[in-house]
C-alpha positions as CSV (number, residue, x, y, z in Angstrom):
1,M,112.3,74.1,137.3
2,G,115.6,72.9,135.9
3,L,118.5,74.9,134.6
4,T,118.8,75.5,130.9
5,K,122.6,75.2,130.9
6,S,122.7,77.9,128.2
7,E,126.4,78.2,128.6
8,I,126.9,74.9,126.8
9,F,125.3,76.3,123.7
10,T,126.7,78.7,121.2
11,E,126.0,82.4,121.3
12,E,124.0,82.1,118.1
13,Q,121.9,79.2,119.5
14,N,121.1,81.3,122.6
15,E,120.3,84.3,120.5
16,I,117.9,82.4,118.2
17,A,116.3,80.9,121.3
18,A,115.8,84.3,122.9
19,I,114.3,85.7,119.7
20,A,112.0,82.7,119.2
21,K,110.9,83.0,122.8
22,V,109.9,86.6,122.5
23,L,108.2,86.0,119.2
24,G,106.3,83.1,120.7
25,H,103.3,85.2,121.8
26,P,100.7,86.4,119.3
27,A,100.2,89.7,121.1
28,R,103.9,90.5,120.5
29,I,103.5,89.6,116.8
30,A,100.5,91.9,116.7
31,I,102.4,94.7,118.3
32,L,105.3,94.3,115.8
33,E,103.0,94.1,112.8
34,F,101.3,97.3,114.0
35,L,104.7,99.1,114.4
36,I,105.9,97.9,111.1
37,K,102.8,99.0,109.3
38,L,103.0,102.5,110.8
39,K,106.6,102.9,109.7
40,S,107.0,105.4,112.6
41,C,107.1,105.7,116.3
42,V,103.9,105.1,118.3
43,C,103.5,107.6,121.2
44,G,99.8,107.0,121.7
45,D,97.8,104.3,123.5
46,L,98.4,100.9,122.0
47,V,95.5,99.5,124.0
48,K,92.8,100.6,121.5
49,D,94.9,99.4,118.6
50,I,95.9,96.0,119.9
51,G,92.9,95.4,122.2
52,L,94.6,94.3,125.4
53,A,94.8,95.9,128.8
54,Q,97.5,98.5,129.4
55,P,99.5,96.4,131.9
56,T,99.5,93.5,129.4
57,I,100.7,95.8,126.6
58,S,103.4,97.2,128.8
59,Q,104.7,93.7,129.7
60,H,104.8,92.7,126.0
61,L,106.6,96.0,125.1
62,K,109.1,95.3,127.9
63,E,109.9,91.8,126.5
64,L,110.3,93.1,122.9
65,K,112.5,95.9,124.2
66,K,114.6,93.5,126.3
67,V,115.8,91.6,123.2
68,G,116.2,94.8,121.2
69,I,113.5,94.4,118.6
70,I,111.9,97.7,119.6
71,K,113.2,100.8,121.2
72,G,111.5,103.5,123.1
73,K,112.2,107.1,124.0
74,I,110.5,109.3,126.6
75,E,108.6,112.3,125.3
76,G,107.0,114.2,128.0
77,T,104.8,111.9,130.0
78,S,104.7,109.1,127.4
79,V,107.1,106.7,125.9
80,C,107.3,106.4,122.1
81,Y,108.0,102.9,120.6
82,C,109.3,101.9,117.2
83,I,111.2,99.1,115.5
84,D,114.9,99.2,116.1
85,Q,115.8,98.9,112.5
86,D,119.4,97.9,113.0
87,N,118.5,95.1,115.4
88,W,115.5,94.1,113.2
89,D,117.9,93.7,110.2
90,K,120.3,91.7,112.4
91,I,117.5,89.4,113.6
92,K,116.2,88.8,110.1
93,N,119.7,87.9,109.0
94,T,120.2,85.6,112.0
95,L,116.9,83.8,111.6
96,G,117.3,83.7,107.8
97,K,120.7,81.9,108.1
98,F,119.2,79.4,110.5
99,L,116.0,78.8,108.5
100,N,117.9,78.4,105.3
101,K,120.1,75.5,106.6
102,N,119.1,72.4,104.7
103,S,119.0,69.0,106.0
104,T,120.6,66.3,104.0
105,G,118.6,63.2,103.0
106,S,115.4,62.0,104.4
107,C,115.2,59.7,107.4
108,C,111.5,59.0,107.5
C-alpha cells in the first residue's frame, strides 16, 4: 500500500480526513447517536444497545477515542464513555467551515 504523503497537506486537511475516516463506519455513527441521545456517560454494556459483539464495539470505541470524539474514564472494573463536548464542538466547527465553502460557477 502506498504512502499518503500526509505531510504535503495542511493540518486542517489532515484533521478533516481523520474525522471523515472515523465517521465512515455506520457502527460508529450509531454509537455516537446513542451517546448523544443519552446526554450522559455510558458505563454499561453497549453490546445490547448497539447490537454488535463486544470486541467490535471496543474497536469502534477505540477509534472514536483516538480522534477525541469521545472520552472514557475508568470506574471500578468498567470504562464509562461519553462525548468529549469540547472536541465535539471543535469538530462541528471544522466540518462546518469546510462544508460551507462554496464553489464558484458550474463546470458541468
